[in-house]
C-alpha positions in Angstrom: 33.5 245.4 23.0 30.3 243.8 24.3 29.9 240.4 25.8 27.4 238.3 23.8 24.0 237.5 25.4 24.3 233.8 26.5 21.3 233.1 28.6 22.8 230.0 30.3 26.2 231.6 31.0 27.1 231.8 34.8 29.9 231.6 37.2 30.4 227.8 36.9 30.4 228.0 33.1 33.1 230.7 33.4 35.2 228.5 35.7 35.1 225.6 33.3 36.1 227.8 30.3 38.9 229.4 32.3 40.2 225.9 33.2 40.2 224.9 29.5 42.0 228.1 28.5 44.6 227.8 31.2 45.4 224.2 30.3 45.8 224.6 26.6 42.2 224.1 25.6 42.2 227.0 23.2 44.1 225.0 20.4 44.0 221.4 21.6 41.4 219.0 22.9 41.8 218.2 26.6 40.7 214.8 28.0 38.5 215.6 31.0 35.6 213.9 32.7 32.4 215.3 34.3 33.8 214.0 37.6 36.9 216.2 37.2 34.7 219.1 36.3 32.6 218.4 39.4 35.7 218.6 41.6 36.8 221.8 39.8 33.5 223.7 40.5 32.7 221.9 43.8 29.3 220.8 42.6 27.6 217.5 41.8 28.6 215.4 38.8 25.0 215.9 37.5 25.5 219.7 37.7 28.9 219.4 36.0 27.3 217.3 33.1 24.6 219.9 32.7 27.2 222.7 32.5 29.1 220.9 29.8 25.9 220.4 27.8 25.0 224.1 28.2 28.4 225.2 27.0 28.2 222.9 24.0 24.7 224.1 23.1 25.9 227.7 23.4 28.8 226.9 21.0 31.3 227.9 23.7 33.1 224.5 23.9 33.5 221.7 21.4 33.4 218.0 22.6 34.6 214.8 21.0 33.9 211.5 22.6 36.9 209.1 23.0 35.7 205.9 24.7 34.5 206.9 28.2 36.2 210.3 28.2 35.5 213.5 26.2 38.1 215.6 24.5 37.0 219.2 24.7 38.3 222.6 23.8 37.1 226.2 23.5 35.4 227.2 20.3 36.2 230.5 18.7 33.1 231.9 20.3 34.2 230.6 23.7 37.6 232.2 23.4 36.0 235.4 22.2 33.7 235.7 25.2 36.7 235.2 27.6 38.6 237.8 25.6 35.7 240.3 25.9 35.4 239.7 29.6 39.2 240.1 30.1 39.0 243.4 28.1 36.2 244.7 30.2 37.9 243.8 33.5 41.2 245.4 32.4 39.4 248.6 31.5 37.5 248.6 34.8 40.6 247.9 36.8 42.5 250.7 35.1 39.7 253.2 35.6 39.4 252.2 39.3 43.1 253.2 39.7 42.6 256.5 38.0 39.9 257.6 40.5 41.5 259.8 43.1 41.6 258.9 46.8 40.2 261.9 48.6 39.5 262.9 52.2 37.7 266.0 53.4 37.7 267.1 57.0 38.5 269.8 59.5 41.8 270.4 61.3 41.7 269.5 65.0 44.0 269.2 67.9 45.4 265.7 68.3 46.2 263.6 71.4 50.0 264.0 71.1 50.2 260.4 69.9 51.8 261.5 66.6 54.5 263.6 68.3 55.4 260.7 70.4 55.8 258.3 67.5 57.8 260.9 65.4 60.3 261.2 68.3 61.2 257.5 68.3 64.6 256.7 66.7 63.3 253.4 65.3 60.9 255.3 63.1 62.9 258.5 62.5 65.8 256.7 60.7 63.3 254.8 58.5 61.4 258.0 57.6 64.6 259.6 56.6 65.7 256.7 54.4 62.3 255.9 52.8 60.5 259.3 52.7 63.6 261.5 52.2 63.1 263.6 55.3 62.9 263.5 59.1 59.3 264.5 60.0 58.5 267.4 62.3 57.8 265.9 65.7 54.0 266.1 65.4 51.1 265.3 63.1 48.5 267.5 61.4 45.2 265.9 62.4 42.2 266.1 60.2 38.8 264.9 61.5 36.5 263.4 58.9 32.7 263.8 59.3 31.4 262.5 56.0 30.7 258.7 56.2 31.9 258.2 52.6 35.3 259.6 53.4 35.4 257.5 56.6 34.9 254.4 54.4 37.8 255.5 52.2 39.9 255.9 55.3 39.1 252.4 56.3 40.0 251.1 52.9 43.3 252.9 52.8 45.1 249.8 54.0 44.3 248.1 50.6 46.3 250.7 48.7 50.1 250.6 47.9 52.1 252.3 50.6 55.7 253.1 51.7 56.1 250.6 54.5 57.9 251.5 57.8 58.8 248.4 59.8 57.8 247.9 63.4 60.5 247.4 66.0 61.2 246.6 69.7 63.0 248.6 72.4 63.7 247.7 76.0 60.2 248.7 77.1 57.7 247.6 74.3 57.0 246.7 70.8 56.0 249.3 68.2 53.9 248.4 65.1 54.3 249.1 61.5 53.5 252.4 59.8 52.2 252.8 56.3 52.9 256.1 54.6 50.9 257.5 51.6 52.3 260.5 49.6 49.7 263.2 49.6 48.7 266.8 49.1 46.5 269.1 51.1 44.2 271.8 49.7 41.9 274.2 51.5 38.3 273.1 50.7 36.8 275.3 47.9 33.3 276.6 48.3 32.1 274.3 45.5 30.1 271.0 45.2 31.9 267.9 46.3 32.4 266.6 42.8 34.4 269.7 41.9 36.8 269.4 44.8 39.6 267.7 42.8 41.2 270.5 40.8 39.9 273.9 41.8 42.4 275.0 44.4 46.2 275.1 44.4 47.9 272.7 46.9 48.9 274.2 50.2 51.1 271.3 51.1 52.7 269.1 48.5 55.4 266.9 50.1 53.4 265.3 53.0 52.4 261.8 53.9 49.2 260.4 55.4 49.9 257.8 58.1 48.2 254.5 58.8 49.4 253.1 62.1 49.2 249.4 63.1 48.5 250.5 66.7 46.6 253.6 67.3 43.9 255.0 69.6 42.2 256.8 66.7 39.3 255.4 64.7 38.5 255.9 61.0 37.3 259.5 61.5 40.9 260.9 61.9 43.6 261.4 59.3 47.2 262.0 60.5 49.6 263.8 58.2 53.3 264.3 58.6 55.8 266.5 56.8 59.3 268.0 57.2 57.9 271.2 58.7 55.3 272.3 61.2 52.4 271.9 58.8 50.1 274.3 60.5 52.6 277.1 60.7 54.2 276.6 57.3 50.8 276.7 55.6 49.0 279.1 57.9 46.3 276.6 58.8 44.4 276.6 62.1 42.0 274.4 64.0 38.6 274.4 62.3 39.9 275.0 58.8 38.3 272.6 56.2 40.8 270.8 54.0 40.9 268.2 51.3 43.6 265.5 51.3 44.4 263.8 48.1 46.6 260.6 47.9 49.1 261.1 45.1 49.0 258.8 42.1 52.7 258.2 42.6 51.8 255.9 45.5 51.0 253.3 43.0 54.6 252.9 42.1 55.8 252.6 45.7 56.2 249.6 47.8 53.2 247.5 48.6 53.4 245.5 51.8 
């Protein structure tokens, strides 16, 4: 469905229409003043009056004067334009979720930070309960060189995750850990846009980690699993791999 071409339609018009819709102004007239509209959109009363005039001219709202106040509601055209915008947003949001989250990089030697964290009882018990396994005491480290993948790594915190709580012991406080179910594939010798489905997964039941406190920056991905990931998959430093966040992460806990 396409949104009609309304030359005067802008963000403030949209806010007023949403206000009418959410307060019953689809089927009933609402008594509302330009002063109230001014407060709603955080603009002058003169601007609010102009917006109401624009909406009426565009046949998006209907106004009836009652003494000093106007009763107003959405017209059929006004409701239709909001419905069209809603449909477009819904489709766009669904398509954005379908797009796979991918990282490409090379296996490198880590700083031993992952092995230290994996050995802590405060984390190990939670991993067992929430991931279904106790991780091998160490992480597979993948260095990202492409800036686009670095940006994806930075944005990872916005995705749903399996949340591991931080804790305290007698010496210090340890931060939270977010875990993202993932697969790892050796990079095929094909263009980037063909990465997604050309090679069988080497590692299936693994998790990408995001630590609250880490010395690493956005160019390193840390991966855990129940086994020594290098040995079990015959990977070595310098091998190029593709990490894909599983779609099932969308159904896990967001925190």
